[in-house]
VEXTORSE-5033 format. One record per residue (C-alpha): x, y, z; residue number from 1. Coordinates in steps of 0.2 Angstrom, whole numbers, padded with zeros to 4 digits. Each point is the difference from the previous one (the first is absolute). Example, Ala and Ser with C-alpha at 12.3 -4.5 7.8 and 13.67 -1.06 7.14 Angstrom:
// residues 2
+-------+-------+-------+-----+
:  east : north :    up : pos :
+-------+-------+-------+-----+
:  0062 : -0022 :  0039 :   1 :
:  0006 :  0017 : -0003 :   2 :
+-------+-------+-------+-----+
***
This chain:
// residues 69
+-------+-------+-------+-----+
:  east : north :    up : pos :
+-------+-------+-------+-----+
:  0613 : -0669 :  0168 :   1 :
:  0007 :  0003 :  0016 :   2 :
: -0004 : -0017 :  0006 :   3 :
:  0007 : -0006 : -0015 :   4 :
:  0018 :  0008 :  0002 :   5 :
: -0002 : -0007 :  0017 :   6 :
: -0001 : -0017 : -0007 :   7 :
: -0018 : -0004 :  0007 :   8 :
: -0010 : -0009 : -0014 :   9 :
: -0016 :  0007 : -0006 :  10 :
: -0011 :  0009 : -0014 :  11 :
: -0017 :  0000 : -0002 :  12 :
: -0017 : -0009 : -0007 :  13 :
: -0012 :  0012 : -0010 :  14 :
: -0014 : -0005 : -0013 :  15 :
:  0005 :  0000 : -0018 :  16 :
: -0011 :  0017 : -0003 :  17 :
:  0018 :  0008 :  0009 :  18 :
:  0013 : -0010 : -0011 :  19 :
:  0004 :  0016 : -0012 :  20 :
: -0001 :  0012 :  0018 :  21 :
:  0013 : -0012 :  0006 :  22 :
:  0010 :  0003 : -0016 :  23 :
:  0003 :  0015 : -0001 :  24 :
:  0003 :  0004 :  0019 :  25 :
:  0012 : -0012 : -0001 :  26 :
:  0009 :  0010 : -0013 :  27 :
: -0004 :  0015 :  0008 :  28 :
:  0011 : -0006 :  0016 :  29 :
:  0012 : -0009 : -0010 :  30 :
: -0005 : -0015 :  0011 :  31 :
: -0009 : -0016 : -0005 :  32 :
: -0007 : -0009 :  0016 :  33 :
: -0008 : -0019 : -0001 :  34 :
: -0018 :  0003 : -0006 :  35 :
: -0015 : -0013 :  0000 :  36 :
: -0014 :  0003 : -0010 :  37 :
: -0017 : -0006 :  0004 :  38 :
: -0017 : -0002 : -0009 :  39 :
: -0009 :  0016 : -0001 :  40 :
: -0011 :  0007 :  0007 :  41 :
:  0000 : -0004 :  0020 :  42 :
: -0013 :  0009 :  0009 :  43 :
: -0013 : -0009 : -0008 :  44 :
:  0004 : -0018 :  0004 :  45 :
: -0005 : -0010 :  0011 :  46 :
:  0011 : -0010 :  0015 :  47 :
:  0000 : -0017 : -0011 :  48 :
:  0006 :  0011 : -0016 :  49 :
:  0013 :  0010 :  0011 :  50 :
:  0006 : -0018 :  0006 :  51 :
:  0003 : -0005 : -0019 :  52 :
:  0009 :  0014 : -0003 :  53 :
:  0011 : -0003 :  0015 :  54 :
:  0004 : -0016 : -0004 :  55 :
:  0003 :  0003 : -0020 :  56 :
:  0014 :  0013 :  0006 :  57 :
:  0006 : -0011 :  0015 :  58 :
:  0017 : -0005 : -0009 :  59 :
:  0004 :  0016 : -0005 :  60 :
: -0003 :  0010 :  0016 :  61 :
:  0010 : -0014 :  0008 :  62 :
:  0015 :  0003 : -0014 :  63 :
: -0002 :  0021 :  0005 :  64 :
:  0004 : -0005 :  0018 :  65 :
:  0014 : -0012 : -0003 :  66 :
:  0007 :  0014 : -0012 :  67 :
: -0001 : -0015 : -0016 :  68 :
: -0003 :  0011 : -0014 :  69 :
+-------+-------+-------+-----+
***
């Protein structure tokens, strides 16, 4: 929230397991940051699978950085 108030673009990336938690936190804080969700789980993925997740999320992550909500 602090960075957003200073005009610094950002957000977060999390796995789909955390969609509801992110929604609850946003409601609690009264602040809805840009967010990108990728497939869950993460920890057991191979490097190739992680590369695929990153490639699939690239456009959304770029939009997050450029604040193109």
